[in-house]
C-alpha positions as CSV (number, residue, x, y, z in Angstrom):
1,M,89.5,84.2,88.6
2,S,90.4,81.2,91.3
3,L,93.6,81.2,92.6
4,S,95.0,79.0,95.8
5,K,96.7,80.4,98.7
6,A,100.0,80.0,97.1
7,E,99.0,81.9,94.1
8,A,97.7,84.8,96.3
9,K,101.2,85.0,98.4
10,Q,103.2,85.1,95.3
11,L,101.3,87.7,93.5
12,L,101.3,89.8,96.9
13,E,105.0,89.3,97.2
14,R,105.5,90.5,93.7
15,L,103.5,93.4,94.4
16,I,105.0,94.4,98.0
17,F,108.7,93.0,97.5
18,E,108.8,93.5,93.6
19,E,111.9,91.5,92.2
20,T,113.5,91.0,96.2
21,D,112.7,87.3,97.8
22,P,111.1,88.8,101.2
23,D,113.6,86.9,103.7
24,D,116.2,88.8,102.0
25,W,114.6,92.1,102.4
26,V,114.0,91.3,106.1
27,Q,117.9,91.0,106.0
28,D,118.7,94.2,104.4
29,V,116.3,96.3,106.6
30,W,117.9,93.9,109.6
31,G,121.4,95.4,107.8
32,L,120.6,98.8,108.0
33,S,118.9,99.3,111.4
34,P,118.5,96.5,114.2
35,F,115.2,98.1,115.1
36,L,113.5,98.7,111.8
37,G,114.7,95.0,111.1
38,D,112.8,93.4,113.9
39,S,110.0,95.3,113.0
40,A,110.0,93.9,109.2
41,A,110.6,90.5,110.7
42,K,107.5,91.0,112.6
43,L,105.4,92.1,109.3
44,W,107.0,89.6,107.7
45,E,105.9,86.9,109.8
46,A,102.2,89.0,110.4
47,F,102.1,88.8,106.4
48,N,102.3,85.0,106.5
49,T,100.2,84.3,109.2
50,L,97.3,86.1,108.3
51,L,97.7,84.5,104.6
52,E,97.1,81.2,106.4
53,I,93.9,81.8,108.4
54,C,92.4,84.3,105.6
55,P,89.9,81.9,103.4
56,E,90.6,81.8,99.2
57,E,88.0,83.2,98.4
58,K,88.3,85.9,100.8
59,L,92.3,86.3,99.5
60,E,91.0,86.1,95.7
61,N,88.2,89.0,96.7
62,W,90.6,91.4,98.1
63,L,93.3,90.8,95.7
64,E,91.0,91.4,92.9
65,S,89.8,94.6,94.9
66,L,93.2,95.6,95.0
67,Y,94.3,95.5,91.6
68,Q,91.4,97.2,90.3
69,N,92.1,100.1,92.6
70,L,95.6,100.5,91.2
71,S,94.1,100.4,87.7
72,E,92.5,103.2,88.3
């Protein structure tokens, strides 16, 4: 299985956020609590930054191991 960064990002977003758009999730959390919303925004920014700097091969290996662990 060979994945691009864009494909890896889509898979992770579906796994984490399911059907919710990540930006909407941040806004929903912010609406519940500005303190938690700030943390949610920082997590979303960190998620995107990590995906940008991580080599595709490492992302692919990590996703494969993640899905193996989920299927056990």
